[in-house]
C-alpha angles and dihedrals in degrees: 000000000000089000093055101031126099101345098054100025140358097244136009142176144184126221130184127202106252091220092054092047092051093043095240124149117286122252116288089229130046090227105043117185090246141359132215117218135174123226103239102175141357137191126176111188111302093328120125120244090251091064090065103026097103095054100032106026118193108238093035112140113220132192112224115193122224096259094058117102088243094062092041089052090053096043095048093039093229141091124278120216120195135167092229143019113276119258096248092054091046093052091045093050096048091048091050093048095065094212096319105152092211089076093052091050092047092054095045090051095055107112097157132023128195132188117185119183121234105229131188123182092342098311130098116246099171144317144249124224128203129183130192125193124237092262090065130066117269121252112283131198091264090053091051092051090051093053091046089053089050091046093053091053090046090050091058093047092049090048091053092047091051092048090050092048089051093051091045092050088050093051092046092050090050092047092045090049091056095059111110091234136252098297105092099159129078133166104297096348128094119187136209123171144174139179134193117187118217124261134028113301095003113145099183134031140165098283119103136175141174146178112223131193108227130195116276096033092291124144124221119205123189138177120184140176125209116203116265132000139270133038097332091053090046093053090053091046092052093050094049093045091050090050091049090053091050094049092046088067089061118088094236132130120265092250092052092046089058093043088055090046089051091054092049091048089055091060095042120090111238093007097095115109092020111145128215144176119212125192125180120197124205108186093184094053092036089230133134116194118199130193124178133199105195092309130132113270120262123250124238123199109194135191092281090069095244124124121206136160115267112251101232124209087227134000091215125211124273118278121273097036095100090223096141091207100128116136129182122235110203120202126194107220106184094165132042114286140170119239120199123198115181145160127257090249087084095053107030114098129160090223103047141047117262090235091054089049092051089053091047090054090050090052088047088056095048091048093048094044091050092057116104115266118242114265092227091081099248119158108263095200096077092045089052091051091052089049090055092044095056098042108079120135090230101072094177090084090226091157138033120269127213131172128185117185121193121190102208116204117178118226117256121229 
């Protein structure tokens, strides 16, 4: 719009076919009885968009009958040049103006009117309109060719934007489907979680986590890491998470749950070598059972205010290897404690040993937990989660980061 107005013409606008924007099927016929197009951009002289927003709002969907130059330009596949605005558009603009004299002045000052279709791979996806006043030369063939060249470039840019938006919607849908839901409180267990995918502009990665309701009022907590980043890792992550949710409904032991998840990962493309840490909290029995599959050990902050990694009976091999070497570590938790499950993105660093980084993460938790709580009554657990999420040594963000905090409170009586 700034390229066209006011240097090339007095007013210009861009419209996209609503069917194309919403990625619906094209019209059955090349000359439909009407078209629906959304106003994408507008510029009148040097005025700002806000000056015309009330009358010509950007985002408005308009129906154009077959006899309008817009529909003719799309059906014919080439530009339409007129010496005035068509009657349908004039009536519509006057009605929309509600007595605003600027519309009358704008229509009276049209000495040449140009409609250029936006075409992409042989199909029309929208159109550009340009108007010149009577004090300027009418649109000549060279002018039409210039706008057609600009329209061709704009069509490619719009297509790229639509593709990007589609991929982003897909990624957001995947990410939102991986959240454990709105229920964040269970008997004797309060949850906070956070996840940061690796790389700039990335929405999804290979990390996954979940909070699972288990038989006998137990709570299952799991954090996993599928190899790599991007869509392939996300697909493997979704399959593993879905399998873990299904298995959580069975009355089986934590070790058996991970063994079955291992067997499923062996038959799932892209899921082999994924790691995970599973914790199961039984508030009535005051026990926390941990089973690892090649994943960093969880952290536990006890009543003494000190955080340390939990020594596991066995670290276990990554999923999908069929090793069947998963052993449970059972902790007795008689007093309230804080359990931290996390992905290796928080503790892996090229310049430091992973054990040192795990110790550093524990110290970070102790420091953050010791800070005074805000007087406004806000929940400190989510803030603590965010503090850990943004405190890795490797600030390049080369790997996904996930944190799952569980405040464990034994049942009384």
